[in-house]
Structures are given as structure tokens and as C-alpha cells.
C-alpha angles and dihedrals in degrees: 000000000000117000111263117245127214127188114207123184123205091024102149096088146358120014094350092057092045091051092048090052091050096047092045085067099037122066125173131240128182088273099044131275115023097185091227095109131231125275102241133214108190136178141185138160095243104074096191093051090045092052091049090053093047090049093052091047092051092048088059091052101266125144106228138175111193121197117177120212147094119286089217088067112088091207090056091049089053089051089054091050091052090052091050091048090051091052087053100228146031123215104169132021113195113194099199102138114101146127135249091218123215113015132228084044109256128205114257089249088065100032109130107236092222090057091046090051091051092049090054091045092054100036102037115011098045096048091048091048091050090049091053090054095047100042097092090057093043092050090051093053097037085240136164143246118215115192115190109223138166142229085248085078089067108023126067107236117172111249094016096090097111097045093037094050090050094049090046088055090050090051093053091045089051091049091053092045090053089054093049103040105054095166092057127065112231118194131177108194132189111212093191126229110332136178097258136138090249092054090048090053088058091055105034113193094010127116110245097171090117089070115095120253118259091247089066094073098043092096089059093053092044088053092050091052100037096047091041092224118202118280113272148086118314137182117215089221089061094051097046101080092057090041089058098043 
């Protein structure tokens, strides 16, 4: 069997890095986890941080291709496509890269339109554009798209209007894609509040050390991928009990 290939955006830190570490160890066979590990194609805007992540993954035995760049850049998305085509297949596309938007979080009445536009570009347009490029390979492998979302897409939190609106748009796009692409699994998954740089940006100056580390939810995402659960919306918290059993 050919080694499975996963593309993870925003993989230099936080949840993206944790997922890359988890999937480097966990490959898939026809009956679930094979233990061989995925070949990973990872990206991030910070080239130095991405190279550090890639080096650590390789030291632990992972096969990693690191391509620095911004997913909102069409040329960078084409570079990711070329890397996937060189690998020969794609089994999982994880759209993790995104932006909080304006920080400190402003009320919608004061939200700068330019920042709102940038939030939609990074959190909605770029993931959809990347999916469009990768769909032929995902269809061929019977692969999956995993879009990382947030409870802010469904709940009304003051100050979270820009980010929440963008994630809500991504969720509906995922929902429609799932109805259209029956040969491909489409998941939009909420990891919950985590101890990440993005979450810290939402609460500048506050102590967020009580939030769980990103690595804590990796078993939930691995379960989603390895068991090839039906297309739909998932919360990591709901997947964790079975992941631990």
C-alpha cells in the first residue's frame, strides 16, 4: 500500500503543529491505523518556525515536506499543489491556517472593514480555493477535507463578530461541499478553547494557562480521520471519550 499523504496548513505552531506530530506517527490502513505514519506536507507563514517544526518531525522519524508561505497567496497554493502532485496522492487536507482578525477584539460597530475583509480572505476564501485545487486528488484517493472551525461560528460572543462570521461562512461552505462531494469525506471540527497564540491574541494580557494544550485534542482528530466518520460537524470534546477508550 502507498504511504498516505496529509497536507496541513498553519502547522508551525499550536493545533496545526500538534496535528502534524500526531499524524506523523499515525498512518491508515484499510482497517484503521497502520502505525506507519503519514507523509506530511506542511505550511506556515513563518519560515523559521516551520523549518523548526519540520526538523523535529524528521528527528522522530516523520517524512515531511515544508513549504513556507501564506495560503491567501495563489502562488503559494500552487506550490502546495505541486508538492502534492509530486507525492502522487492526497488523503487528507487539513485547513487549519487562519487569522483571528482585529485584536484586541472590537465590536462589530467598530470593526475596520479592511480587517474584516482580511479575516474572510484567510478563514474562508483561502481554504475554499485550496480545496478546489486539491479535489481531483482527493476524489481519486477517496480522501477527506478537515476544516478547523470554532464555537464562535455558532455562539454570539461579544467582540467575536468578525472571526465568528468568517468561521460560520466556512462551516456552511463545508456543509455544501459535503452535499456535493459524496466520494470525499468533509468534516468541520471545533477543537474547543486551547492554549494557543491565537487564543492569547483574543485575550491580551490575560492568563490562559487554564486552557488545555493543543496536543490534548489530537486523539479526537485522529479518531475522526482513522475511523472515517461521516461528513459533518464535530466537536473534539464529543470525540474524546471514545478516543480514550
